[in-house]
Structure formats: structure tokens, C-alpha cells
N, C-alpha and C positions, 0 to 999 in steps of 0.2 A: 301483422306482426304474428309471428311463430309462437306457441304457447309451448315455452320450456320449464322445466321442474327445478326447484331450488338445485337438488342436486347437478344436474346438468349446467346450471348457471356455475355452481361452485367448482365443478370439474373443470369447465373452461377457464374460470379465471386462474385456478391453480396452474394450468397447464400453461397460460399464457405468462404468469408470473416466472414460472420456471425457465422458458423459452428467453423472458426478458435478463432473466439472472445470468445465464450462461452466453447468450449470443455476444461474438467478439466484434460487435459493429455498431457503434454508437446510434447512427441512424436507426438500425433495426432494433436496438435495444429501445430506443425512443418509439418507434412504431409499435412495439409490444405494450410498452405502458400506455400508449395511447388507445390500444385495441383493448386492453384489460378495463382502462377506465370506461370507455364506452360500454362494454359488457357489464360493468358493473352498475353503470348509470341505467342501462335498460333493465338489469334486473331489480332495482329500485322501483321503477315505473311498473314493471309487468308483475312482480311476486307480491304476495301478501305475510302479513304477520313479519317476526322477527327474523326469517329467511330472507327478507328484502336487504338487509345489510350484510348478508353472508358472504356472496361475490367480492365485494370489496374489502370486507375483514380478510379474506382467505388471500387476496391479491395482495393485500398490504404485507400479512404475515409472511408469506413466501421472499416477496423482494427485500424487506427489512430483515429476514432470516439470513438472504443471501448477502447483504449488505455487512451483517456483524459476523459472518460466519469465519471461524478462525483459519481460514485456508487462503488467505492472501498470500501472493507471490512475494512481496515485500517483507511480509511476516515470518514466513518460513525463511527467506534468506538471513532475517535477523536471528532467528533461533541457531542458526549453524553455530558450533561452538569451534573456537579457535584457540591456538595455542601461541603466548607472547613469549620473544626470546627472555625477558624480565619485567618484573612488576612495576619499574619506573623507566620511563621514557622520555627522552626530550623530543619535543616536535620535529626538530633535524633527524632525530634517530626514527622516527615514525615515518618522516617523509624518505628517508634513505636510508634503510636497514643495512644494506649491504656496504654502503659507503662508510658504516660507523663498525663494520666487523660483527654485525647480528644477522641472524636469521630472519627472514620475512614471517610475519605472524600467518600462521597457516593452521587449515581445518583440522580437528581433533579427529573425526570420522571421515568419510568419503566426501568429498564436495569440493566446493571452489569457494575461495576468496580472494579478493583482489582488490586493492583500495589505492587511490591517487590523492595527490593535494595538488588544487589548484591556485587560485590566488591566495598566497599565505604571504605576508610581510616576514621579511628576514627577522625582523626583532622579536617573533615569536621563536625562534630556533632553539633558545636556550629554556623555553618555557618547558616544566617538567609534569608530565600526566602520570598520576598514579592508579594503577590498576588493581582491584582488591585481590588477584589472583593473576597465576599466570595461565590460567586456563577460563576463558569465559565465553559468553555468546556474542555474535557480531553486535546485537542490540545494546548489550551493556559496554562494548569498546566503543560505541557511537556515543552513550550517554556519558561515558567517562570523560571523553574527547571535548563532547559539547558543554559540559559541567567546568572543566578547568580552562578553556581556551574561549576565544572568540570563533573558532572555526564551527562550521555548520555542515550537516552532511545533504546528499542526495544521493539516490540511485539512477545509472544510465540504463536505458531501455530503448531497444528497437522502435521506430515509429512504425515499422510494419507489424509487431508483435500484436496490436490490438489490447483490449482490455474487456472485463466484465465485471458486472455487479459481484458476482461472487467470487473471482479470484482477483480482481483489481487488474493490474499490468500486468501481461502475460509474459514480461522479461525483466530480471532486474541484474544486469549482467556486471555491473561495475558499482563500486562505492566511492564517491569523492567527498572531499572536505575542503572547503574554501572559508574565507572571512567574506560575509556578503557584504554587498556594495549598495550604500543606503539609496533608496528611492527617493529623489525630491517630491515633496508634496505638490499636488496640483495647485497650479498658478503661481508656482515659484520657478525661479530660473537656476540651473544646475552649476 
């Protein structure tokens, strides 16, 4: 087994950690994490003293840092500021603003904002959603709708876009709201 220094092990673990964080292929990210784990184990066997844990600590720090970094695609989408036509809107008005003589909520700055309603019972049409201001973030828009109705959100993305530990999904093209369908418990019939 070649003799590597603590610095070489740490730099190798850091490089593998960065590759695992930014690669947009799940199998390659997993391969990088396995390689980093192997390098860390090799370092624990071949190194002496406190430096034995350094490669594993560096690999863990890089991957966790990427996971918690505030640069996720969906988080950036939720930070977009939008302008609403009014601060109280019914679900029917949110679903079809134009049909009720309202402008669609739109980005305040440059950007893209579009949303859809999926499965939404008609008895929700009259439910009023109150927003704290006519200008708010997409995240606050989502939170207010979810807090005041049974609707839940999800972001559409392209299956070809990939993902990474650092940025999450690489696309968040549209926002949808619907009432979740209950999933039957295992062993029960639906």
C-alpha cells in the first residue's frame, strides 16, 4: 500500500466530496461517496494520531456543507418576490384570476412565476385565502395557501434535468397545488 501523507488524504477526500456534491448523476454521486468512504477507511488504517480521522471529517464536512448550502433550485424559486392583485383571494380567484377580472400574480423583478391547480374540490372555491401583503415571496404565497386550505404544493421538474447534493433538483418549472389523495395503510383495501 503506497504511503500517503495526511495532507494528501485530506485533499483527496475534499476533492471527492466536491465531486459528489456537484455531479448531476445519482450513480456517479453514489460512486464518489463510496470512493470517499474507501479513502477515509484507508486513511484510518494507514495514518497515525489525530490525522487518522481527518479525511473522513473533511469528506463529511464538504458533503454536509453542500447539502445545507442555501443555493437549492427550489429555495431560490421560493425566494422570488411576486405581486398579487389583492390581499384576499378565494381559491376560485387563485385558480383562474383572469376569469374573475384579476391579473395573475406576477414576479416583482425579472423572473418566472406560474402555478397550476390540480385536484381541487369545488367546495373549496369559496374559501378565502388572506395574504399579509400584496407583495410577498413565492414561499410565503405557498405557506399562506397551505395554512388556510387543505391544498398542498409541489414543483414540476424535467426528468432529464438531474440533481446534485449542492443544488438539489436542477429545474423547478412550475408550481402546482392540489388536495393530497389519502394513501391506504398497508394491508387495507382502498
